[in-house]
C-alpha positions in Angstrom: 15.5 5.9 -33.3 12.6 5.5 -35.6 12.3 2.0 -34.8 12.2 2.7 -31.1 9.7 5.3 -31.3 7.5 3.1 -33.3 8.0 0.4 -30.4 7.2 2.9 -27.8 4.1 4.2 -29.5 2.9 0.6 -30.0 3.9 -0.4 -26.4 0.4 -1.2 -25.2 -0.5 -3.3 -28.3 2.7 -5.2 -27.8 1.8 -5.6 -24.0 -1.6 -7.0 -24.9 -0.3 -9.6 -27.3 3.0 -10.6 -25.5 1.7 -11.1 -21.9 -0.9 -13.8 -22.6 1.7 -15.7 -25.0 4.6 -15.5 -22.4 2.3 -16.8 -19.8 0.8 -19.5 -21.9 3.2 -22.2 -20.6 1.7 -22.0 -17.2 -1.6 -23.8 -18.0 0.1 -26.0 -20.7 2.8 -27.5 -18.5 0.4 -27.6 -15.4 -2.9 -28.7 -16.8 -5.1 -28.0 -13.7 -7.9 -25.6 -12.8 -5.7 -23.8 -10.3 -3.0 -23.1 -13.1 -5.6 -22.1 -15.6 -7.3 -19.7 -13.2 -4.0 -18.4 -12.2 -3.2 -17.6 -15.9 -6.5 -15.7 -16.4 -6.0 -13.8 -13.1 -2.6 -12.7 -13.9 -3.4 -11.7 -17.5 -6.3 -9.6 -16.3 -4.3 -8.0 -13.5 -1.5 -7.1 -15.9 -4.0 -5.4 -18.2 -5.6 -3.6 -15.2 -2.1 -2.2 -13.7 -0.6 -1.5 -16.9 -3.9 0.1 -18.3 -2.9 -1.3 -21.8 -6.7 -1.5 -22.4 -9.5 0.1 -20.8 -10.4 -1.1 -17.2 -13.9 -2.2 -18.4 -12.5 -4.0 -21.6 -9.8 -5.9 -19.4 -12.7 -7.0 -17.0 -14.2 -8.9 -19.9 -11.1 -11.2 -20.2 -12.6 -13.8 -17.7 -15.9 -14.0 -19.7 -14.1 -15.7 -22.5 -10.8 -17.2 -20.9 -12.7 -19.1 -18.2 -14.9 -21.1 -20.5 -12.2 -21.7 -22.9 -9.9 -23.3 -20.0 -12.9 -25.0 -18.5 -12.8 -23.1 -15.2 -16.4 -21.9 -15.3 -19.2 -22.4 -17.6 -20.2 -19.4 -19.7 -23.5 -19.1 -18.2 -21.8 -19.2 -14.7 -19.5 -16.3 -15.8 -22.2 -14.2 -17.3 -24.3 -14.4 -14.0 -21.3 -12.7 -12.0 -21.6 -9.6 -14.2 -24.9 -8.5 -13.0 -25.5 -8.7 -9.2 -27.6 -7.0 -6.4 -24.9 -4.3 -6.1 -25.6 -3.2 -9.6 -29.3 -2.7 -8.9 -28.3 -0.6 -5.8 -26.0 1.4 -8.0 -28.8 1.9 -10.5 -31.1 3.4 -7.8 -28.6 5.4 -6.4 -27.6 7.0 -9.7 -31.3 7.9 -10.4 -31.3 10.0 -7.1 -27.9 11.5 -7.8 -28.9 12.6 -11.4 -31.9 14.3 -9.9 -29.7 16.1 -7.4 -27.3 17.3 -10.1 -30.0 18.3 -12.7 -31.8 20.5 -10.4 -28.7 22.1 -8.6 -29.7 20.7 -5.2 -26.1 20.2 -4.5 -25.1 23.7 -5.4 -27.6 25.2 -3.0 -26.4 23.1 -0.2 -22.7 24.0 -0.9 -23.3 27.8 -1.2 -25.6 27.7 1.8 -22.9 26.1 4.1 -20.3 28.4 2.9 -22.5 31.3 3.9 -22.7 30.0 7.3 -18.9 29.9 7.6 -17.9 33.5 6.8 -14.7 34.5 4.9 -12.0 33.5 7.5 -9.7 31.0 5.7 -9.6 28.5 8.3 -13.4 28.5 8.7 -13.8 28.6 4.8 -11.6 25.5 4.9 -13.6 23.6 7.5 -16.8 24.5 5.8 -15.8 23.4 2.4 -14.5 20.2 3.8 -17.7 19.6 5.7 -19.8 20.3 2.6 -17.7 18.0 0.3 -17.8 15.3 2.7 -21.4 15.4 3.0 -22.0 15.3 -0.8 -19.5 12.7 -1.4 -21.5 10.4 1.1 -24.1 10.1 -1.8 -22.4 11.1 -5.0 -19.3 9.9 -6.6 -15.9 11.4 -5.4 -15.1 12.8 -8.8 -18.6 14.2 -9.2 -18.4 16.0 -5.8 -14.9 17.3 -6.7 -16.1 18.7 -10.0 -19.2 20.5 -8.5 -17.5 22.1 -5.6 -14.0 23.1 -7.3 -15.7 25.9 -9.4 -17.2 27.5 -6.2 -13.9 27.3 -4.5 -12.2 28.7 -7.5 -14.5 31.7 -7.5 -14.1 32.4 -3.6 -10.3 32.2 -4.1 -10.3 34.7 -6.9 -12.1 37.1 -4.5 -9.6 36.4 -1.8 -6.5 37.1 -3.8 -7.8 39.9 -6.1 -9.0 42.3 -3.6 -5.8 44.2 -3.2 -5.4 44.2 -7.0 -8.8 45.6 -7.3 -8.3 48.3 -4.9 -5.0 49.3 -6.9 -6.8 49.6 -10.2 -10.1 51.1 -9.0 -9.4 54.5 -10.3 -8.0 53.5 -13.7 -10.8 52.9 -16.1 -8.5 51.8 -18.8 -7.2 49.0 -16.7 -8.5 45.3 -17.7 -10.1 43.5 -14.8 -9.9 39.8 -14.5 -13.3 38.2 -14.9 -14.3 35.7 -12.2 -15.1 32.2 -13.3 -18.8 31.7 -14.0 -20.4 29.4 -11.7 -23.2 28.5 -14.1 -23.5 24.7 -13.7 -23.9 24.4 -17.7 -20.5 26.2 -18.0 -18.3 25.3 -15.1 -19.1 21.5 -14.7 -17.8 18.8 -16.8 -20.5 16.8 -18.4 -22.1 14.3 -16.2 -21.3 11.3 -18.3 -17.5 12.3 -17.8 -18.0 12.8 -14.1 -19.4 9.5 -13.2 -17.9 7.2 -15.8 -14.4 8.5 -14.8 -14.8 8.1 -11.0 -12.4 5.2 -11.0 -11.4 5.4 -14.5 -7.8 4.5 -15.7 -5.2 7.2 -15.3 -4.5 7.2 -19.0 -8.2 7.8 -19.8 -8.5 10.6 -17.2 -5.3 12.2 -18.6 -6.9 12.4 -21.9 -9.9 14.1 -20.3 -7.7 16.7 -18.6 -5.9 17.2 -22.0 -2.3 16.5 -21.0 0.3 17.1 -23.5 3.4 15.0 -24.1 5.4 17.0 -21.6 2.8 16.3 -18.9 1.5 19.9 -18.6 -2.1 19.8 -17.5 -4.6 21.7 -19.7 -8.1 22.5 -18.4 -11.0 23.7 -20.6 -12.5 26.7 -19.2 -15.4 28.8 -20.7 -14.2 31.9 -22.2 -16.9 34.7 -23.0 -16.8 36.3 -26.5 -16.1 40.0 -26.8 -19.9 40.9 -26.9 -20.7 39.0 -24.0 -19.4 41.5 -21.5 -21.8 44.1 -22.5 -24.8 42.2 -23.4 -27.6 41.5 -20.8 -28.2 38.2 -22.7 -25.9 35.3 -22.1 -23.9 34.8 -25.1 -22.7 31.4 -26.3 -19.5 30.2 -24.7 -16.3 29.2 -26.4 -14.3 26.3 -24.8 -10.6 27.1 -25.1 -7.8 25.1 -23.6 -5.8 26.8 -21.0 -2.4 25.5 -20.4 -0.9 25.9 -16.8 2.6 26.8 -17.5 5.4 28.5 -15.6 6.8 31.9 -16.5 4.1 32.8 -18.8 3.4 36.5 -19.2 -0.4 36.0 -19.6 -2.1 36.8 -16.3 -4.7 34.1 -17.1 -2.2 31.4 -17.6 0.2 32.3 -14.8 -1.2 32.7 -11.4 0.0 35.8 -9.3 -0.6 35.9 -5.7 -0.5 39.2 -3.6 1.5 37.3 -0.7 2.8 34.0 0.2 -0.3 33.7 2.5 -2.5 34.0 -0.5 -0.6 31.3 -2.1 -1.1 29.0 0.7 -4.7 29.6 1.1 -5.2 28.6 -2.5 -3.2 25.4 -2.0 -4.9 24.5 1.2 -8.5 25.0 0.0 -7.8 23.3 -3.3 -6.3 20.1 -1.8 -8.8 20.0 1.0 -11.6 19.3 -1.5 -9.9 16.2 -3.0 -9.3 14.9 0.6 -12.7 15.6 1.9 -14.2 13.8 -1.1 -12.2 10.7 -0.2 -13.2 11.0 3.6 -16.8 11.4 2.6 -16.7 8.3 0.3 -15.9 6.2 3.2 -19.0 7.0 5.1 -21.6 5.0 3.3 -21.5 1.8 1.6 -22.5 3.5 -1.8 -20.0 6.3 -1.4 -17.4 4.7 -3.8 -17.1 1.9 -6.0 -14.5 0.1 -3.8 -17.1 -0.4 -1.0 -19.6 -1.6 -3.5 -17.1 -4.2 -4.8 -16.3 -5.3 -1.3 -19.9 -5.7 -0.5 -20.8 -7.9 -3.3 -17.6 -9.9 -3.0 -18.3 -10.4 0.7 -21.9 -11.5 0.1 -20.8 -13.9 -2.7 -17.9 -15.4 -0.6 -19.8 -15.6 2.6 -23.5 -16.0 1.7 -24.6 -17.2 5.3 -23.2 -13.9 6.8 -25.6 -11.2 7.3 -23.6 -8.7 9.1 -22.7 -5.9 6.6 -25.4 -3.6 5.3 -26.0 0.1 4.8 -26.7 0.6 8.5 -23.8 -1.3 10.1 -21.2 0.0 7.7 -22.5 3.6 8.4 -22.3 3.0 12.3 -18.7 1.9 11.9 -17.5 4.4 9.2 -19.3 7.6 10.2 -17.1 8.0 13.5 -13.9 7.3 11.2 -14.9 10.1 8.7 -15.7 12.4 11.5 -12.5 11.9 13.4 -10.5 12.0 10.0 -12.3 15.3 9.0 -11.4 17.0 12.2 -7.8 15.8 12.3 -7.2 16.5 8.5 -8.5 20.0 9.1 -6.0 20.5 11.8 -3.3 19.1 9.7 -4.1 21.2 6.6 -4.5 24.4 8.8 -1.2 23.8 10.4 0.7 23.0 7.1 -0.6 25.8 5.1 -2.2 28.5 7.3 -0.2 28.2 10.4 -1.2 27.6 14.0 -3.5 30.5 14.7 -6.3 28.3 15.6 -7.6 30.8 18.2 -8.1 33.6 15.5 -9.8 31.0 13.3 -12.3 29.7 15.9 -12.8 33.2 17.6 -16.5 34.2 17.6 -15.7 38.0 18.3 -17.5 40.2 15.7 -14.5 42.4 14.8 -14.9 44.8 11.8 -14.4 42.7 8.7 -11.6 43.5 6.3 -12.4 44.5 2.6 -11.3 41.1 1.4 -13.8 39.3 3.7 -16.7 41.6 2.6 -16.2 41.2 -1.0 -15.8 37.4 -0.5 -19.0 37.1 1.5 -20.8 39.3 -1.1 -19.6 37.2 -4.1 -21.1 34.0 -2.2 -24.4 35.7 -1.4 -24.8 36.8 -5.2 -24.3 33.3 -6.2 -26.7 32.0 -3.7 -29.3 34.6 -4.7 -29.0 33.6 -8.2 -30.6 30.2 -7.3 -33.7 31.9 -6.1 -36.4 30.1 -3.9 -36.3 26.4 -3.6 -38.1 24.9 -6.5 -40.6 22.0 -6.5 -38.2 19.5 -8.1 -35.5 20.3 -5.4 -38.0 19.7 -2.7 -39.0 16.3 -4.4 -35.4 15.3 -4.8 -34.5 16.4 -1.3 -37.4 14.4 0.2 -36.6 11.3 -1.9 -32.9 11.6 -0.8 -34.0 11.6 2.9 -36.6 9.0 2.5 -34.0 6.7 0.8 -31.5 7.1 3.7 -34.3 6.6 6.4 -35.5 3.3 4.7 -32.0 2.1 4.4 -31.4 2.5 8.1 -34.6 1.1 9.3 -34.8 -2.0 7.1 -32.6 -4.0 9.5 -31.3 -1.7 12.2 -30.2 -4.7 14.4 -31.2 -3.4 17.9 -34.8 -3.3 17.1 -36.9 -5.0 14.3 -37.1 -3.1 11.0 -39.7 -2.6 8.4 -38.4 -5.9 6.6 -39.7 -7.9 9.6 -43.4 -7.0 8.7 -43.2 -9.2 5.6 -44.0 -12.8 5.9 -40.8 -13.9 4.1 -37.6 -12.7 5.5 -34.4 -11.9 3.3 -36.1 -11.1 0.0 -35.5 -7.3 0.4 -32.3 -5.5 0.4 -31.0 -2.0 0.0 -31.2 -2.4 -3.6 -34.9 -2.8 -3.3 -35.4 0.6 -1.8 -33.1 2.5 -4.2 -34.6 0.9 -7.4 -38.1 1.6 -6.1 -37.4 5.1 -5.5 -35.3 5.8 -8.5 -38.3 4.3 -10.6 -40.7 6.8 -9.0 -38.5 9.7 -10.1 -39.2 8.8 -13.7 -42.8 9.2 -13.1 -43.3 12.3 -10.9 -43.6 15.4 -13.0 -41.1 18.2 -12.6 -43.8 20.9 -12.4 -46.0 21.0 -9.3 -49.4 19.6 -9.8 -52.1 22.2 -9.5 -55.8 21.8 -9.6 -58.6 24.3 -9.4 -58.9 28.1 -10.5 -56.6 30.9 -9.7 -57.8 34.0 -8.0 -58.4 35.8 -11.3 -60.8 32.7 -12.4 -58.3 31.3 -14.9 -57.5 27.7 -14.7 -54.0 26.3 -13.4 -51.8 24.9 -16.0 -52.0 20.9 -15.7 -48.8 19.4 -15.2 -49.8 16.0 -16.1 -47.9 14.7 -19.1 -45.0 17.1 -18.7 -41.4 16.1 -18.2 -40.5 13.9 -15.2 -38.0 14.8 -12.4 -35.4 12.8 -14.5 -35.5 11.2 -17.9 -33.8 8.3 -19.3 -31.2 10.4 -21.0 -30.5 11.9 -17.6 -29.9 8.5 -16.3 -27.8 7.3 -19.3 -25.4 10.2 -18.9 -24.8 9.5 -15.3 -24.8 5.7 -15.0 -21.1 4.5 -15.0 -21.4 1.4 -17.1 -17.7 1.0 -17.2 -17.6 0.6 -13.4 -20.5 -2.1 -13.6 -18.5 -4.1 -16.1 -15.4 -3.8 -14.0 -17.0 -5.0 -10.8 -18.6 -7.8 -12.7 -15.1 -8.8 -13.9 -13.8 -8.9 -10.2 -16.8 -11.1 -9.2 -15.9 -13.4 -12.1 -12.3 -13.7 -11.0 -13.3 -14.4 -7.4 -15.8 -16.9 -8.5 -13.3 -18.9 -10.5 -10.6 -18.5 -7.9 -13.0 -20.0 -5.4 -14.4 -22.8 -7.7 -10.8 -23.9 -9.0 -9.3 -24.0 -5.5 -6.8 -21.3 -6.4 -7.8 -19.1 -3.4 -7.3 -22.0 -1.0 -3.7 -22.7 -2.5 -2.9 -19.0 -2.1 -4.1 -19.1 1.6 -1.9 -22.2 2.3 1.2 -20.3 1.0 0.6 -17.6 3.6 1.0 -19.8 6.7 4.3 -18.2 7.3 2.2 -15.2 8.6 0.5 -17.3 11.4 3.3 -16.3 13.9 2.1 -12.6 13.7 -0.8 -11.3 15.8 -3.9 -10.4 13.9 -3.6 -6.8 14.2 0.1 -7.0 12.4 -1.3 -9.0 9.7 -4.1 -6.4 9.0 -1.6 -3.4 9.3 0.8 -5.0 6.9 -2.1 -5.6 4.4 -3.1 -2.0 4.8 0.2 -0.6 4.3 0.6 -2.7 1.1 -2.6 -1.6 -0.5 -2.1 2.0 0.5 1.2 2.0 -1.6 -0.2 0.0 -4.4 -3.4 2.1 -4.8 -1.2 5.3 -5.5 -0.2 3.9 -8.9 -3.1 1.5 -9.6 -6.7 2.5 -9.9 -8.8 1.7 -6.8 -11.3 -0.9 -8.5 -8.4 -2.8 -9.8 -6.5 -2.9 -6.6 -9.4 -4.0 -4.5 -10.4 -6.6 -7.2 -6.9 -8.1 -7.1 -6.4 -8.1 -3.3 -10.0 -9.2 -2.0 -9.6 -12.9 -2.8 -6.1 -12.9 -1.4 -7.1 -11.3 1.9 -10.1 -13.6 2.1 -7.9 -16.7 1.9 -5.3 -15.2 4.2 -8.0 -14.6 7.0 -9.5 -18.1 6.5 -6.1 -19.8 6.7 -5.1 -17.7 9.8 -8.5 -18.1 11.4 -9.0 -14.5 11.6 -12.5 -13.1 11.2 -12.3 -12.1 7.4 -14.2 -8.6 8.3 -11.2 -7.8 10.5 -9.0 -7.5 7.6 -11.4 -6.8 4.7 -12.9 -3.8 6.0 -9.7 -1.9 6.8 -8.1 -3.0 3.5 -11.2 -1.6 1.6 -11.0 1.7 3.3 -7.2 2.0 3.0 -7.5 1.4 -0.7 -9.4 4.9 -1.0 -6.4 6.7 0.5 -4.8 7.3 -2.9 -4.4 11.0 -2.2 -0.6 11.7 -2.7 -0.2 12.1 -6.4 -2.3 13.4 -9.2 -2.5 10.1 -10.9 -3.9 8.4 -7.6 -7.6 9.3 -8.5 -9.5 11.6 -10.8 -10.3 14.0 -7.7 -6.6 14.6 -7.4 -6.3 15.3 -11.0 -9.1 17.8 -11.2 -7.6 19.7 -8.2 -4.2 19.6 -9.7 -5.6 20.7 -12.9 -6.6 24.2 -11.4 -2.8 25.1 -11.0 -2.7 26.2 -7.3 -0.5 23.2 -6.1 2.6 21.3 -7.3 3.2 17.7 -6.9 5.4 18.2 -4.0 2.6 20.0 -2.2 0.2 17.0 -2.8 2.9 14.5 -1.7 3.5 16.3 1.5 0.0 16.9 2.4 -1.3 13.6 1.2 1.2 11.7 3.3 -0.2 13.1 6.5 -3.8 12.4 5.4 -2.6 8.9 4.4 -1.2 8.3 7.8 -4.1 9.9 9.7 -6.5 7.5 7.8 -4.4 4.4 8.4 -4.2 5.2 12.1 -7.9 6.2 12.5 -8.9 2.8 10.7 -6.8 0.5 12.9 -8.2 2.1 16.0 -11.7 1.8 14.9 -11.4 -1.8 13.8 -9.8 -2.7 17.3 -12.4 -0.8 19.3 -15.9 -0.2 18.3 -15.6 -2.4 15.3 -15.0 -5.5 17.5 -18.4 -5.1 19.2 -20.2 -4.1 16.0 -19.1 -7.0 14.0 -18.0 -9.3 16.7 -14.4 -9.6 15.4 -13.1 -11.4 18.4 -14.3 -14.6 17.3 -14.0 -16.6 14.0 -17.5 -16.9 12.7 -19.4 -19.9 11.7 -20.3 -18.6 8.2 -16.5 -18.2 7.6 -15.8 -21.9 8.7 -18.5 -23.0 6.2 -16.9 -21.0 3.4 -13.5 -22.6 4.4 -14.8 -26.1 4.2 -16.6 -25.5 1.0 -13.4 -24.3 -0.5 -11.3 -27.2 0.6 -13.9 -29.6 -0.7 
């Protein structure tokens, strides 16, 4: 038994060593570029799927195996690890770091919740809209980590009102303290949020402090004894809280006043993860899978100038809007019942005690933010300016600002994001004031003070692991193309030529939707993109007709806690069980699949001209065969 336990503990090390040795006969017995490239591809894919090594480390495998086997030169492989998309991500992260540093996201979230009121159905819709909007620009994991503490505080007020009424007259009764919404206390560190957006399940499990039995442990701030009676904020102690069943401790075992309260908690918690996924689909920078798709597409088809921020948004925004509305109906029906008339009623009836206390709690949290600050205004302005410049660079129906320059095609979305991100390092965080005050004293000069963001803020937020992972995917795709492996794979799929294009796309979407529930999103899309490209070219289908739906469906990993980090964050709060996630996530997955298939066959056809096999795909196909 001891020997077996030792093997079990060393299974990852054994996998790392045995997989390359067992597959080594492939390039030795078949000494060709295709076989060598297939060997590197399979080894890297096994490392990604098994998570035997970190995803970023596994992405470095092509960097040394391709030159060793003569597939690509070392300089050619190195060039694949830093692309235009990396610069786009750098600029976006600068703006995202400023948004989080100055709590602009919290102000937006609380303001939207104030507009919704305290009805569970309207709270559900409001939180989903707020999370979707934030997730368009921030990582899904970051958005979930920001919004969930606010949701948890509101849920505590919703389920504890009756208990507070029972113990109101008993001064000796201990009252449960609501979770503090202070950003420094309730949010995970920024470096954990962004680096772990698409991290391996094993790494994120360690972040959530899961023990050997799989019981999730979350770290929550606990005040010291003196902190309850002191006006000054006392240091907080981080203590792990284990969400167990049957615990007598009220803090560890959640008690609900009714079945309805439990359903409300499940519904609001799960909706945050789903809304973050929906929001990530909307923009090309919303999630790493769309960034990987964009760079792979530009590398594979350099003559194609059809996918940019504007065209992606025009295609995906209706999808996100439709998915948001249908998912709200689905979650409302599943957990809150069919009383949509009461939820949507605008009649001003007398509010219940529960609704009054919940709204008061939200108003107090919003009041703590105070008036909007100068850094928030600057960040919001840059946020809006970046979006406008992205849309107007090449809108398509009218000439964009890029046409004002003599040389065309030199400027991309990355140019805008990096320029605005650079300015955030220069603009001071204090409002510049000149002259004298009314009392004759001089204003304090803000020149030389700390800028909106510092390099440390950027370093904490920049997901370097994702950058390396994306680069590894580009290297694999480049090797597959230059070695002829992608052409060989496409020829093996000629058996699908008898199927109509929509059936081929549907089968590919269903396949990746299943795989992505167990494999990380970046690993899934990196493995499947070259295969789907070869399949489309072989069957003479417009590559975008399959690539775009597959990219979107890879994000629908919403059925299990291990599917993506937002699911794990929500599951860690202890309101829902795995069966709840499977039941609700299956519906969201089906909704997303149907909406994406309808979109790609309706407005997607006219937007991307999907009814023809484009010339830029023919050129790429001829190059591969040569």
